[in-house]
C-alpha positions in Angstrom: -2.8 -2.3 8.5 -1.5 -6.0 8.3 -3.5 -7.0 11.4 -6.9 -5.5 9.7 -6.0 -7.6 6.8 -5.8 -10.7 9.1 -9.0 -9.8 10.3 -10.6 -9.9 6.9 -9.4 -12.7 5.5 -11.6 -15.4 7.1 -14.6 -13.2 5.5 -12.9 -13.3 2.4 -12.2 -16.7 1.8 -15.7 -17.5 2.5 -17.4 -15.4 -0.1 -14.2 -15.1 -3.0 -13.5 -18.1 -5.5 -10.5 -16.7 -5.6 -9.4 -16.7 -2.5 -10.5 -19.9 -1.1 -14.4 -20.0 -0.9 -15.6 -23.7 -0.6 -17.1 -24.0 -4.4 -21.0 -21.8 -4.0 -19.3 -18.4 -4.5 -20.1 -16.6 -7.7 -18.2 -13.9 -9.3 -18.2 -11.7 -12.7 -15.4 -10.0 -14.4 -15.7 -7.1 -16.0 -13.6 -6.1 -18.9 -13.5 -2.8 -19.3 -9.6 -2.6 -19.7 -8.1 -3.5 -22.7 -4.9 -1.7 -23.0 -1.7 -3.0 -21.3 1.4 -1.7 -20.3 3.9 -4.7 -20.4 4.3 -7.1 -22.9 4.3 -10.7 -21.2 6.0 -13.4 -23.7 2.8 -15.8 -22.9 0.6 -13.2 -23.0 -1.8 -13.0 -26.3 -5.4 -10.9 -26.0 -7.4 -11.3 -28.1 -11.3 -10.7 -28.3 -13.2 -14.2 -29.0 -15.7 -16.1 -27.1 -13.8 -19.6 -27.3 -10.7 -19.9 -25.2 -11.2 -20.5 -21.7 -7.9 -18.3 -20.7 -6.5 -15.0 -19.2 -6.2 -12.0 -21.2 -9.5 -12.7 -23.5 -12.9 -11.7 -23.1 -16.0 -11.7 -25.6 -16.1 -7.7 -26.0 -15.1 -4.6 -23.8 -17.5 -2.8 -21.9 -18.0 0.7 -21.6 -17.4 1.8 -17.4 -21.2 3.3 -18.1 -22.6 -0.4 -18.6 -20.5 -1.5 -15.2 -23.6 -1.7 -13.3 -26.4 -2.7 -15.9 -23.8 -6.2 -16.6 -23.8 -6.9 -12.7 -27.6 -6.2 -12.4 -28.5 -8.7 -15.2 -25.6 -11.4 -13.6 -27.9 -11.2 -10.2 -30.9 -12.1 -11.9 -29.4 -15.4 -13.1 -27.3 -16.0 -10.8 -28.0 -15.4 -7.0 -24.5 -16.7 -5.5 -22.6 -13.7 -6.9 -20.5 -12.3 -4.2 -17.9 -10.5 -6.3 -17.3 -7.7 -9.2 -14.0 -7.8 -10.4 -11.8 -6.5 -13.1 -8.9 -8.5 -14.5 -8.1 -7.0 -18.2 -8.3 -8.1 -20.8 -5.5 -5.6 -19.9 -4.0 -4.5 -17.1 -6.6 -2.5 -14.7 -4.5 0.3 -13.7 -4.4 1.7 -17.0 -6.9 4.4 -17.8 -9.9 5.1 -15.2 -12.4 2.3 -16.6 -11.3 0.1 -13.4 -12.2 3.1 -11.2 -15.2 4.7 -12.8 -16.7 0.7 -13.1 -16.3 -0.6 -9.5 -17.1 3.2 -8.3 -20.2 3.1 -9.4 -20.8 -1.1 -8.8 -19.6 -0.1 -4.9 -22.6 2.7 -5.0 -25.1 0.2 -6.7 -24.3 -2.9 -4.6 -22.1 -2.3 -1.5 -22.2 -5.4 -0.3 -20.1 -7.4 -3.2 -16.6 -7.4 -2.7 -14.5 -5.3 -5.3 -11.6 -7.0 -6.8 -8.8 -6.3 -9.5 -5.9 -7.8 -10.7 -3.0 -6.1 -11.7 0.2 -6.9 -13.6 1.7 -3.9 -10.5 3.5 -1.8 -12.6 1.1 1.2 -11.6 0.4 0.1 -8.0 2.2 2.2 -6.0 1.7 5.1 -8.1 -2.2 4.5 -7.8 -2.2 2.9 -4.1 -4.1 5.8 -2.4 -7.3 5.7 -5.3 -7.3 2.0 -4.7 -7.6 2.6 -0.9 -10.3 5.5 -1.3 -12.3 3.3 -3.6 -12.2 0.9 -1.1 -11.4 -2.6 -3.0 -11.4 -6.0 -0.9 -9.5 -7.8 -2.3 -6.0 -7.4 -4.8 -4.2 -10.0 -7.1 -0.9 -9.1 -8.5 1.0 -11.1 -10.9 4.8 -11.7 -10.0 6.8 -13.9 -11.9 9.9 -13.0 -10.8 11.5 -11.1 -8.2 15.1 -10.9 -10.1 15.1 -8.4 -13.1 17.8 -11.5 -14.7 14.9 -13.8 -14.6 11.9 -11.6 -15.7 14.0 -9.9 -18.4 13.5 -13.3 -19.7 9.6 -13.1 -19.4 8.1 -9.5 -19.7 9.8 -8.1 -23.2 8.9 -4.7 -22.5 7.9 -2.1 -20.1 5.5 1.3 -21.1 6.2 3.8 -17.8 5.5 6.9 -18.0 6.3 7.0 -21.6 9.0 5.4 -22.0 9.7 2.3 -23.5 12.1 -0.5 -21.6 13.4 -3.8 -22.4 15.8 -6.2 -20.1 16.8 -5.9 -17.3 15.8 -2.2 -16.6 12.4 -2.3 -17.5 12.2 -5.6 -15.4 14.2 -3.9 -12.1 11.2 -0.9 -12.9 8.6 -4.0 -12.7 9.8 -5.8 -9.8 10.1 -2.3 -7.7 7.0 -0.9 -8.7 5.4 -4.6 -7.2 6.6 -4.8 -4.3 5.9 -1.1 -3.2 2.8 -1.1 -4.4 2.2 -4.8 -2.3 3.8 -2.7 0.8 1.4 0.2 0.2 -1.7 -1.8 -0.3 -0.8 -4.6 2.7 -0.1 -1.4 5.0 -3.4 0.1 4.1 -5.4 -3.6 5.6 -5.8 -5.1 2.0 -6.2 -9.0 1.6 -3.4 -9.3 -1.6 -2.9 -12.7 -3.6 0.1 -12.7 -5.8 -0.5 -14.8 -9.4 3.0 -16.4 -11.1 3.1 -18.0 -14.1 5.6 -21.3 -13.9 7.5 -21.6 -17.1 9.6 -24.7 -17.4 13.1 -23.7 -17.8 12.8 -19.9 -16.7 11.7 -19.4 -13.1 10.6 -22.8 -12.1 13.6 -22.8 -9.6 12.9 -19.2 -8.2 9.4 -20.1 -7.2 10.9 -19.9 -3.5 12.7 -16.4 -3.8 9.1 -14.8 -5.4 7.1 -16.2 -2.6 9.5 -15.5 0.1 10.0 -11.8 -1.4 6.2 -10.9 -1.8 4.8 -12.5 1.6 7.9 -10.6 3.7 6.0 -7.1 1.4 2.2 -8.2 2.5 0.8 -10.7 0.6 -1.2 -13.4 2.0 -1.6 -16.2 -0.5 -0.1 -17.4 -3.3 -1.4 -18.8 -6.6 1.0 -20.6 -8.9 -0.4 -21.2 -12.7 1.0 -23.1 -15.1 2.2 -22.0 -18.4 0.2 -21.9 -21.1 2.4 -22.3 -24.5 1.4 -19.6 -27.0 3.1 -16.2 -28.6 6.7 -15.9 -27.5 6.3 -19.5 -25.5 4.4 -21.4 -27.9 7.1 -24.1 -28.3 7.8 -24.3 -24.3 6.2 -26.8 -22.9 3.4 -26.9 -20.0 5.2 -27.8 -16.2 4.6 -31.5 -14.9 2.0 -32.0 -12.3 5.1 -32.8 -10.3 6.7 -29.8 -10.6 3.6 -27.6 -9.8 3.1 -29.6 -6.4 7.2 -29.1 -5.5 6.6 -25.3 -6.6 3.5 -25.5 -4.0 5.6 -27.1 -1.3 8.6 -24.7 -2.0 6.3 -21.4 -1.7 3.9 -22.7 1.2 7.3 -22.6 4.1 6.3 -19.0 3.6 2.5 -18.3 2.4 -0.7 -20.1 1.9 -1.0 -21.7 -1.2 -3.9 -21.3 -3.6 -4.2 -24.4 -5.1 -8.2 -24.0 -7.3 -7.1 -21.8 -10.4 -9.3 -22.1 -13.3 -7.3 -19.6 -15.8 -10.4 -17.3 -16.2 -11.3 -15.3 -19.0 -11.6 -11.5 -18.3 -15.3 -11.6 -18.6 -16.1 -14.9 -16.6 -19.2 -14.7 -14.8 -19.9 -17.6 -12.6 -18.6 -19.9 -9.9 -15.5 -21.1 -10.9 -15.2 -24.7 -12.4 -19.4 -25.3 -11.8 -21.8 -22.8 -13.7 -21.1 -20.2 -16.4 -23.2 -17.2 -17.3 -21.1 -14.9 -19.3 -23.2 -16.2 -22.7 -26.7 -15.2 -20.7 -25.2 -11.7 -19.6 -22.9 -10.5 -22.2 -23.9 -8.8 -25.4 -22.2 -8.7 -28.6 -20.3 -5.9 -29.1 -17.8 -4.5 -31.6 -13.9 -4.9 -32.0 -12.1 -3.1 -30.0 -8.2 -2.6 -31.0 -5.3 -3.6 -28.2 -2.5 -1.7 -27.8 0.6 -1.9 -25.6 1.7 1.4 -24.2 
């Protein structure tokens, strides 16, 4: 229940660098989920070793390789406390995340298990996540008004059907909030990410924060837009706009202020150390697909 999450939050904050750790704890992101079921105007997934942003990985791992990658990380990074899956697609598309974290949990039960998701399948797969025993969950919620979200999310592929416009946005919002409620009820510590896009959802942050807090999220992270893809000609939000959005949001929910725009194969202490080049081997290119 929510009280369980409240009891867990101090332990999570001390161990998880993306939930409040003081900069001495490391995480590994296992890039085992290449496919995504929504298309966002700011997202361009890629396989490369250069860009430092979400949606990028040098390679795709097979679930059978997950424990080996964690073992290799522990040999060079004793500060490792969290094993997460953050793409480069969505962690709930397919079973790669479940197979990977189930194996890692058996091999290294002391490590926190964390996933990031767009939330489209969160409500449907909540029971599986609860059985898996994930410790922390991050859901990207960029708007709770379909009119606004339809400007950000170009399409939603749900149960074999591709939706666009307000219909797709409505389906995504409903599933996100229902999933957050279900996971919060089970005691999972939940953080919500919102990509701040000036002129699109900047004035909407307060409503998003209030809504997700009411659903059971405990932490809120505002991520400045990286102009690319459909939003390539948009500007990044200013420091003043980010600060204002954070001050509006923290009226309803605790705000996280140390996001590093991490890659889907990040390893180490965010902003301090990077062990990815040592741990991940070169792998064949994998074809991405929406849906």
